[in-house]
N, C-alpha and C positions, 0 to 999 in steps of 0.2 A: 281387485277386479279391474279397476281402471288401468292399473299398470299392465295387466295381462292383455287388455284390449289394445293399448298403445303398442305393446311388444308385437302382438299379432299383426297390427296394421303395418308396422315397420317391416316385418318379415315379408308380408304379402307385397308391399310396395317394392321392396328390394328384389323379390323374386320376379316381379313383372318387369322391372327395369333390366335385370339381368337377361330375362328371356328376350326382351326387345333387342338388346345389344347382340345376343347370339344370333338372332334371326336376321337382323338388319344386314344389308350389303355393305361392303367396305366403302369408305368415303373416297371419292375420286381424288387422285393426286392433284395437288395444287398446280395450276397452269395448264392442265390437260383438259380436253373436251369432256363434258359430261356425256354427250352424245354427239354424233357428227354434225348435227344441225346447229349447235349452240356452244361454240368454244368460249372459254372464259375471256371476257372482253379486256379487262385491265386489272392490274394490281392484285391485292388479296382476293381470292376467288369467292366473291360475294354470293354466287349462285351454287357453290359447292357446300352442301349442308349434310350433316349426318341424317340419314333417313330414319323414319319411324315405321316399324313393321306393323301391319294390320293383323292383329291376333287371328290365328287360324288360317292365314293365307300365305302365299309366297310373294305378296305385294308389299313394297316399301313406298312410302310417300314422303315428300318434303315440301315445306313452304319457305319461300325466301323473298329477297328483294332488298330495297334500300330506300331511305329517305334522304334526299339531297337538296340542299339549299345552294343556289347559285346567286352570288352577289356581283352584279355586272355594272361596269362604268364604260359608256361609249363617249369618246372624245369628239367624234365627227358625225357619224350616222348611227341610227338605231339598227343593230344587227339581229334583233329578235330575241326571244326567250331561249332558243337554242342557236348558238352562233351560226349565222348563215350569211356568207359573203354575197350570195345572190340578192340579199336585201339592197345592195348597192344599185341594182337595176331599177328599183323604184324607191329612190332614197328619201329618207325622212331625216333631214339635217337637224343637228342639235348643237348647242353650245356646251354640252356636257350633260349626260343623262345617267342617272342611277336607277337600277331596277333590281329587286329581289324576287326570285321565283323558285318554287319547288316543283315545277311541272315535270322535271325529268324523273322524279320519284317513280318507282315501279314495284309491281307485285308479280310473283311467279309461283307456279306449282309444278311439281314433277312427280312421276311415279316410275317404279321399276318392278316388273313382275318376272320372276324366274320361271323359265320353261325348259323343256328338254332340248331346245335348239338355241338357247341363249336368252338374254333379257328382252322383254318387251317394254320399251320406254315411251313415255309421253312427256311433253313439255308445253306449258301454257304461260304466257306472260303479257301483261298490259302495262301501259304507262299513261301519262296525262298530257303529253305533247300531241298536237301543238296548241290546243285550245282549253286545257284544263279539265277535259272530259276523259273518261277511260277509253283508250284506244289500243287496238290489238298490235302487239309486236310479233309474237310467235304463237303458233298452235299447230303441233305436229305430233306424229307417233313414229316409232322406229322398231323394226323387228327384222332380225336375220340380214342386216345390211340394207334393208329397204326403208326409206323415209317417205312419208306422205303428209302434206300439210303446208303451212305458211311459215317460212323462215328465211334465213339468208340465202341469196342466190348461190348456186354452185359455181358461178363465174367468179365470185370474189373469194378472198382468203384473208386470214388474220396473220399470216406469216410475216408480212412486211409492215404490219400496223405498229402503232406506238401508243403510249399511254398519255392521254390528254384529259383536261378538265372539260373542254368543249365536247359535246356529244357527237359520236361518230368519227370516222376517219377524216383527215383533212381533205380539202378540195383536190381532185385529181385521182383519187382512189375509187375503184369500183365499189359501190356500197348500196345494196338494195335488198329488200325482203319481198318475197312473193310466193304465190302458190306453186307447188311443184310435186313431182314424184321423182325420187332419186335412189340410185343403188350405189353403195360404196363397197369396194373390194379391198380388204386389208392386205397389204403386202408386208414383207419382213421389215422394211425400213420406212414405210410410207403407206399411202392410200391412193386409190384411183376411184374417182366418182363420176358418174354420168347421170344427167337429169333431163327431164322434159319439164319446161316451166311455162307459167302463164305469159302469153304473148300480149303485147300492146304496141300498136303503131302510133307513135306520138308525132303529130303533124305540127309543123311550125305554126304559131298562133295566127298569123295573118292569112294562112291558107285554109283555115278551118271552114270558111264560107264556101269553098269550092271543092272540098274533099272530106269524106267521111271515113273514119278509121274502121277497118274490118280485118281482124287477125284470123286467118284460116287455120294455121298450123302452130303448134307449140314451139317455143324456142328450145334448141338443143344445146346443152352446156356440158363441158368436160373439164375435169380438174385433176391434177396429180400433185400430191404434197409429199415431201421427203424430210422426215425428222424435224419438223417445225423449223426448217432452215431454208427450204426452197419450195415455191408453189408455181405451177404453170397451169393456165386455164384458157379455154376458148369458148366462143359462142357463135352459133349460126342461126339465123332467123329469117323468116319471110315477113316482109312489111307490105301491107296491102290496103287498098281503099275500095269503095264501091260507089255506084251512082244511083242507088235505090231512092235516095231523097231527091226530089225534083230540083232543089237548088244546088245540089252537089253533082258535078259533072265529070269528076275524075274517077276512072275505074282502072287501076293499075296495080302492079306488084313488083317489088324489087327485093334483092337479097342483102341482108345486113350481116356483118361478121365482126369479130374482134378477138384479140388475144391479150393476155395479161401475164406478167412475171413479177413475183415478189421474192424477197430474200431477207434473211436475218443473219448477219455476219458477226460472230464474236471477234472483238478487237483485243480486249483485255478481259481479265477475270470478271469484272463488273461493268463492262462497256460493250455495247452492241451497235452496229450500224444497220438500220433497217431501211428497206426501200421498196418501191413499187413503180411499175410502168405499164400502161395499157394503151392500146391503139386499135382503131377500128373504124367502121363506117356503118351508121345506122344503129348505134348502141347508146344513144344519149341517155335513155332512161335507166341504163346500168351505171352511168358515170355521173349523173347529176347531183347525187346526194353528198353531204347533207344540205337541206334547204330547198331542194328542187321539188317543191310541192306540185303534185300531179305532173311532174316532169316537163313543165311548160318552159323552163329556161334552157334545157338541152334537148331539142327535138331529135327524132330519128330521121325524119324525111321533110322535104319541102317540095312544092310544085313548081315545075319549070316547063313552059310550053305544053301544058296539059298532061305532063308525065311526072311520075315521082322520081325524086333524086335523093339518095341517102346523104346524110350529113357526116362528113369526116370529122373525127374527134380523137384527141389523145390527151393523156394526163399521167402524172406521176409525181413522186416525191421521195425525199430521203429524210431520215431522222437519226440523230445521235442520242443514245439512251444510256444513262449511267446511274448505277446504284451506289450512292455515297456510303451508305450503311444499309443493313437490312430494313431500316425504317425510312430512309430518305432516298428519294428518287428525283432525277431531273431528265428532261428531254428538250431538245431543240430541233426544229425541223423546217423544211421549205417544200412547197409543192406548187404545181401549176396545172391548169386545164385549158385546152384550146379547142375551138370548133370552127369549121369553115363553112360560112354561109355567104351568099353573094351580096356584095354591096349595092346600094342604090336600088334595092328590090323590096323595100318595106320591112327589112329585118334589123333596121338601125338600132332598135332598142334592146336587142339580144346581145349577149356577150361574145366577144371574139377570143379574149384570153383573160385569165384571172390568176393572179399570184397570191399565195397565202404563206404566212410564216408565223411561228409560235415559239415560245420558250416558257418552261414551267419549272416549278419545284413542288414536290408532293411529299407530305409527311404521313406515313401510316402509323398513327398514334397507337392503335391496337389492330388486331386482325379485322375488326369490324368498325373502325372509325378512321376516316381519312380527312385531312384538311390540305388545301393547296392554293397556290396562286399561279396564274398564267397570263402572259401577254400575247395578244393575237393581232395580226396585221393583215389586211386584205387590200389588194390593188386590182381594179377592174378596168378593162378597156372594152367598149361596145363596138359593134359592127359599124356604127355611125361615127366612130372616132372620138367619143367622149371617154374621159378617164376620171375615175374617182377612187379614193383610198380612204380607209377607216382603221382606227385603232380601238382596241377594247382591252380592259383589264378585268379578269374574272377571278373571284375568290370563291372557293367552294368548301362545304362541309358535308360529308356523306356518312350516314349511319346505316350500317348493314344489319340485316336480321335474317 
C-alpha cells in the first residue's frame, strides 16, 4: 500500500513538472533583454530564470536576484558603499579604511502573460542602497511595444557599457532610472524607441534660495539601437522655475538638450572595445550617476542676472573587454565627465571635471556564483581649483538565485 502511494505521488509530481515545462515560456537567450526596459546588466544573466506557469492560466512568473558582498578598501578617501567619485566633493579622509557591505543585494519578480497580441510583461525590483532599506529600482509593465512605469531612461543604453564590480556605469555615462511611458518599434536589425519621461529641473545648490523648480512638460527622449553594436539617443526638455514662493524671485524657462552615442566593436573573437560619449546642455540629472544623489552635484541650470542658464556638460569613456576563457573575464577602462559653471560665483565646491579609471578580473565559478577583484581610481577638480584623488580596491562575491 505504501509503495503504491509513493508511486502515485511520483507520477503526479512528474506530471505536474512536465505540465509546467510544456506551458512555460522559453527562457530568454543569455545576454538579450528580458523586456525592453531591463537588459541583462552584466555577466551570467542573473535575471534570466526559467519561469513557472500558474496552473490553468497563460501567465508565467519568476523570482530572481542576488546576494552580493562587497569588500572595500579605501586608501585615501571614503568612496561610500557603492563607489561614488562624487564623495570627493565632501571628502572624508582616511589612512586606510576597510568596509564590508551587502547593500547592493537585490530582489526581483517578473511575469509574462500570453495574449492574442503578444506577451504582457511586468517587472519589479528592489535593492538596499543607499541606506540598507528596501528601495525601488524598477516597476513597470510592457504590452505590444508600450512600456509604462519606472525604469532606465530611454536616453541611456547598455551597448557601450562594460562589466564592473562597482555598481552602475562609470562616471561620464548617461545612467538614470525614472518614471516614463515609452513605445518601441522593432526593426529588422534593431529597435527605435520614443518616450515621455518624468521632468526635473535641478537648480545649482546655492541658487535654491532664489529659484523654485517647476517642470511643466515631460522630457522627450528618442533612441535607436542596431544589433547591440550601436546606439544613438537624444533628449529635449523644458527647464523652468516659478516665483510663487515669496522668497523665490526667478520665473523663467529655458530649453535643455543632449545627444549620446555608444558602440561595441569586436576586435578579436574574445575581445571587444566598448565606448560612450554624451554632450548637451541642461541634462545634468541624466549624467550625474552613479552617486549623484538627488542630482545635486550635476545641476541642469543656474541663475545669472535673474534668468536661468543651462549648464553645459559632456562625458564619455572607453573600455577594453576580454574573455580569457568562458569563466574568466577582464575589463580595463577610462572615463571623464565635465561641466561648465562660472567661476567666482559661489559654485566653487561643485566639480569642473572628473576622471575615473578601473581594471578588474572576474571569475564566473558557476552560472550563479561570481567572485572578482577590481581597482578603481578617481581624480576630481572643483570649480574653485581644488584637486583630489582616491584609490579603492574592491573584492566581491555574488550569489545569484
